[in-house]
N, C-alpha and C positions, 0 to 999 in steps of 0.2 A: 413526311406525313402531313405537314401543314399545307403543302402545295396540293396534295391529293384531296385534302378536305376543303380546299379553296379558302383557307384561312390565311390569306396573304399578309394581313397586318401582323399576325402572330409570327409568321415566318420572318418578316422583317425584324421584329423585336428580337428573335433568336439569332438571326444572322448578323445584325449590326455589331454586337460585341466581338463576334468572330472576325469580322472584317477589320474592326478597330485594332484587334490584337495582332492580326496578320494581314496588313493592307496589300501585300503582294500576292495574296491567294486569289488568283483569277477566277477560279470556280466559285468561291464564296462571294466575290464581288459581283459576278454575273447573277448569281441567285438572288443577292440582295437587290440588285437593279430590277430583276423580274418581280420580286415581291413588292417593291415600291410601285412599279408600273401597274401591277394588277390590283393594288389597293388604292390606286388613284393618288398616290403621293408623288405627283409628277415632278415637282422641283427636286425632290430627293432622287427620283429615278434618273432624271437628266444628269445630276451631279455624279451619280454612281456609274452610269454608262460612259460618261466622259472619263472618269477614273479608269474604267475598264479599257478604254481606248488608249490611255496613257500607258497602261501595262502591256497592251497588245495592239499596237497601231495597225496591224494587218488583219484584224478580226472583223471580217465583213458583216457577220451577224450583229456585232456591237454597233456598227454604223447604222444598220437597219433598225435596231432597237432604239437608238437615239433618234433616228428620223421619226419613228412612230410616236415617241414621247413628245417630240417637238410639235408634231401635228396635233396631238391631243392638247397641247398647250397653246394652240391657235397661232403657231409660227410656221406655216407651211413653206414659206420661202427659204427659211433656214433649214427646214427638214429636207427639202429637195437636194440641197448640197450634200448632205450626209447620205441620202438615198443613192445619189449618183456614185458616191465613193463605194457604197456597199455593192452596187451592181458591178462596178469596175473590178472589185475584188472577188467577184463570182458568187456573192450572196444572193439568194433568191429573195424577192420581195415577199414578205409574209403577211398573212392576214390574221394569224393567231400565233402565239408564242408557245412552243412546246416547253412544258415545265417538268419533264421527266427528271427525277433526281435520284441519285444513288449515293449512299454514304461515301463510297470511294471518290466521288467528285469533290469532296471537301478536303482531301489530303493535299 
């Protein structure tokens, strides 16, 4: 509901304790990264997307999300490395992040 309302800071506030309690929950980690990204908490977004990649090293979308985060942090050279990995894994380069969320994603 917070994503639909574009209240990304509140989504991050709600998701952070969920991820802290269950750090292996990939769906929650991804949503937290998205919430941080969309609320311009880019340092936290970077850290969270890196955590997602530790949990799922073949997640092409996560490499693309990390690349976009690094670009927004004015680190395009580093971003390019992750973008190439995303493309190699079949992820499409995105210009917007889909934030469709369902309660089942959090299990």
